[in-house]
C-alpha positions as a LaTeX table, in Angstrom:
\begin{tabular}{lrrr}
\hline
Residue & $x$ (\AA) & $y$ (\AA) & $z$ (\AA) \\
\hline
Met1 & $-0.04$ & $-0.10$ & $-0.08$ \\
Thr2 & 2.83 & 2.33 & 0.70 \\
Lys3 & 4.39 & 1.38 & $-2.62$ \\
Leu4 & 1.32 & 2.52 & $-4.11$ \\
Tyr5 & 1.27 & 5.94 & $-2.49$ \\
Leu6 & 4.87 & 6.33 & $-3.49$ \\
Leu7 & 4.36 & 5.57 & $-6.99$ \\
Trp8 & 1.15 & 7.64 & $-7.20$ \\
Gly9 & 3.51 & 10.86 & $-5.44$ \\
Ile10 & 6.28 & 10.10 & $-8.36$ \\
Leu11 & 3.74 & 10.40 & $-10.98$ \\
Ser12 & 2.33 & 13.61 & $-9.70$ \\
Ile13 & 5.45 & 15.42 & $-9.13$ \\
Ser14 & 6.49 & 14.40 & $-12.81$ \\
Ile15 & 3.36 & 15.95 & $-14.38$ \\
Ile16 & 3.97 & 18.98 & $-12.34$ \\
Leu17 & 7.66 & 19.13 & $-13.62$ \\
Leu18 & 6.22 & 18.55 & $-16.97$ \\
Met19 & 3.87 & 21.37 & $-16.56$ \\
Ile20 & 6.57 & 23.57 & $-15.43$ \\
Ile21 & 8.57 & 23.32 & $-18.45$ \\
Leu22 & 5.71 & 23.20 & $-20.65$ \\
Phe23 & 4.91 & 26.95 & $-19.43$ \\
Arg24 & 8.13 & 28.36 & $-19.35$ \\
Tyr25 & 9.61 & 27.32 & $-22.73$ \\
Arg26 & 7.13 & 28.29 & $-25.63$ \\
Gln27 & 9.22 & 25.70 & $-27.82$ \\
Ala28 & 8.00 & 22.79 & $-25.97$ \\
Phe29 & 4.76 & 23.51 & $-27.41$ \\
Gln30 & 5.75 & 23.27 & $-30.73$ \\
Trp31 & 7.40 & 20.16 & $-30.15$ \\
Leu32 & 4.39 & 19.03 & $-28.42$ \\
Gly33 & 2.19 & 19.93 & $-31.43$ \\
Tyr34 & 4.38 & 17.98 & $-33.69$ \\
Leu35 & 4.50 & 15.05 & $-31.72$ \\
Cys36 & 0.68 & 14.68 & $-31.70$ \\
Phe37 & 0.63 & 15.60 & $-35.14$ \\
Asn38 & 2.60 & 12.42 & $-36.08$ \\
Val39 & 0.97 & 10.24 & $-33.93$ \\
Ala40 & $-2.43$ & 11.41 & $-35.49$ \\
Leu41 & $-0.77$ & 11.04 & $-39.08$ \\
Ala42 & 0.61 & 7.79 & $-38.36$ \\
Ala43 & $-2.67$ & 6.03 & $-36.93$ \\
Phe44 & $-4.52$ & 7.36 & $-40.07$ \\
Leu45 & $-2.00$ & 5.79 & $-42.06$ \\
Leu46 & $-2.51$ & 2.47 & $-40.46$ \\
Tyr47 & $-6.33$ & 2.89 & $-40.68$ \\
Ile48 & $-5.73$ & 3.07 & $-44.43$ \\
Val49 & $-3.58$ & 0.28 & $-44.87$ \\
Asn50 & $-6.15$ & $-2.17$ & $-42.74$ \\
Leu51 & $-8.85$ & $-0.46$ & $-44.46$ \\
Leu52 & $-7.21$ & $-1.87$ & $-47.68$ \\
Glu53 & $-7.22$ & $-5.34$ & $-46.11$ \\
Gly54 & $-9.74$ & $-6.52$ & $-48.43$ \\
Tyr55 & $-7.49$ & $-6.28$ & $-51.83$ \\
Thr56 & $-4.30$ & $-6.41$ & $-50.32$ \\
Gln57 & $-4.75$ & $-9.22$ & $-48.02$ \\
Leu58 & $-2.51$ & $-7.30$ & $-45.47$ \\
Glu59 & $-3.20$ & $-6.07$ & $-41.46$ \\
Val60 & $-1.21$ & $-4.17$ & $-39.52$ \\
Pro61 & $-2.40$ & $-3.81$ & $-36.07$ \\
Ile62 & $-2.80$ & $-0.47$ & $-34.34$ \\
Asn63 & $-1.19$ & $-0.19$ & $-31.36$ \\
Pro64 & 1.29 & 1.83 & $-29.54$ \\
Val65 & 4.28 & 0.30 & $-31.12$ \\
Thr66 & 3.53 & 0.31 & $-34.54$ \\
Val67 & 2.18 & 3.88 & $-34.06$ \\
Gly68 & 5.26 & 4.89 & $-32.49$ \\
Thr69 & 7.61 & 3.24 & $-35.10$ \\
Ile70 & 5.58 & 5.16 & $-37.59$ \\
Ser71 & 5.49 & 8.40 & $-35.53$ \\
Val72 & 9.53 & 8.50 & $-35.34$ \\
Leu73 & 10.42 & 6.58 & $-39.01$ \\
Gly74 & 7.67 & 8.48 & $-41.27$ \\
Ile75 & 6.62 & 6.58 & $-44.36$ \\
Pro76 & 9.81 & 4.01 & $-44.26$ \\
Gly77 & 8.77 & 3.10 & $-40.95$ \\
Leu78 & 5.68 & 2.11 & $-42.57$ \\
Leu79 & 6.71 & 0.25 & $-45.30$ \\
Met80 & 9.12 & $-1.50$ & $-42.66$ \\
Leu81 & 6.17 & $-2.85$ & $-40.79$ \\
Val82 & 4.25 & $-4.30$ & $-44.19$ \\
Ala83 & 7.69 & $-5.94$ & $-45.08$ \\
Leu84 & 8.26 & $-7.51$ & $-41.63$ \\
Lys85 & 4.33 & $-8.44$ & $-41.71$ \\
Leu86 & 4.85 & $-10.10$ & $-45.05$ \\
Trp87 & 8.36 & $-11.70$ & $-44.59$ \\
Ile88 & 7.78 & $-13.10$ & $-41.14$ \\
Val89 & 3.76 & $-13.78$ & $-41.19$ \\
\hline
\end{tabular}
């Protein structure tokens, strides 16, 4: 029970420090905006790939790992996941 309170305390302090950093530096909002845009674009691209599953017989799951990979690597990351799906499965 004490461990649970300790974890919640660490989480609360981390959130407060993150908010202080975000409000102190205006560039942090730009960075956060770019991150949100990349995540939304990655999820949309995965949705399009899964929407075309009837034609391509290819399904790439939408989960945090695949969305994160495409967010960081972009279109080459999507192509890498498709190649891994075709090669391994």
